[in-house]
Each structure stands twice: as C-alpha cells, then as structure tokens.
C-alpha positions in Angstrom: 0.0 0.0 0.0 2.8 2.5 0.8 4.5 1.7 -2.4 1.4 2.5 -4.4 0.9 5.7 -2.4 4.5 6.7 -3.1 4.1 6.1 -6.8 0.9 8.1 -6.8 2.6 10.9 -5.0 5.5 11.0 -7.4 3.2 11.0 -10.4 1.0 13.8 -8.9 4.1 15.8 -8.0 5.4 15.6 -11.6 2.1 16.7 -12.9 1.8 19.6 -10.4 5.3 20.8 -11.3 4.3 20.7 -15.0 1.2 22.6 -14.2 3.2 25.3 -12.3 5.5 25.7 -15.3 2.6 25.9 -17.7 0.8 28.5 -15.5 4.0 30.6 -15.4 4.3 30.5 -19.1 0.6 31.4 -19.5 1.0 34.2 -17.0 3.5 36.0 -19.3 0.8 36.4 -22.0 -2.5 36.4 -20.0 -1.9 37.3 -16.4 -5.5 36.7 -15.3 -5.7 33.3 -16.8 -2.2 32.4 -15.3 -3.3 33.5 -11.8 -6.4 31.3 -12.1 -4.3 28.4 -13.2 -2.0 28.9 -10.3 -4.9 29.1 -7.9 -6.3 25.8 -9.3 -2.9 24.1 -9.0 -2.5 25.2 -5.3 -6.0 24.0 -4.5 -5.3 20.6 -6.2 -2.0 20.2 -4.3 -3.7 21.1 -1.0 -6.5 18.6 -1.6 -4.0 15.9 -2.6 -1.9 16.5 0.6 -5.0 16.3 2.8 -6.3 13.2 1.0 -3.0 11.4 1.2 -2.7 12.2 4.9 -6.2 10.9 5.6 -5.5 7.7 3.5 -2.3 7.1 5.5 -4.0 7.6 8.8 -6.9 5.3 7.9 -4.5 2.6 6.6 -2.5 2.8 9.8 -5.6 2.6 12.0 -6.8 -0.4 10.0 -3.5 -2.1 10.3 -3.4 -1.5 14.0 -7.0 -2.7 14.5 -6.2 -5.8 12.5 -3.0 -6.4 14.6 -4.9 -5.8 17.8 -7.7 -8.2 16.8 -5.2 -10.9 15.9 -3.5 -10.5 19.3 -6.8 -10.7 21.1 -7.8 -13.9 19.2 -4.5 -15.5 19.9 -4.8 -14.8 23.6 -8.2 -16.4 23.7 -10.0 -13.3 24.8 
C-alpha cells in the first residue's frame, strides 16, 4: 500500500510541477488566466496532501486494528 501511495505521490508531484511551469508561461501572456491556473494548482496540491494524509492515517488505523484483533484472538479473549 505504501509503495502504491509513493508512486501516486510521485506522479502527482510531476504533474503539479508541469502545471506550475505551464501556469508561469501562460502568466506571461495572459496574467488573469495564469493566476487562475496557479490558484487551481494550489487547490489541487492542497487537496491531494490532505487526502493522502487521511489515507495514510486510515490505513495505519486499519493495520493497528487488524493487529490488535489478531493478538486478542491469539490470547483467547
């Protein structure tokens, strides 16, 4: 799961960097459109960071619950 999340993060990071560069180039010719593009990229990056943090937390909680359940069953309780 962490490997998949790492790959997804790398791919999204590459796309976000490309979007920043494109927004910078657009900003030279159409400043209003470039600012809107930058705003959209910042929103997308922020949402991705929050979503990946929530996914990691939920996976960790699920892993811990599974481990705790396994230990409880082994002890016979």
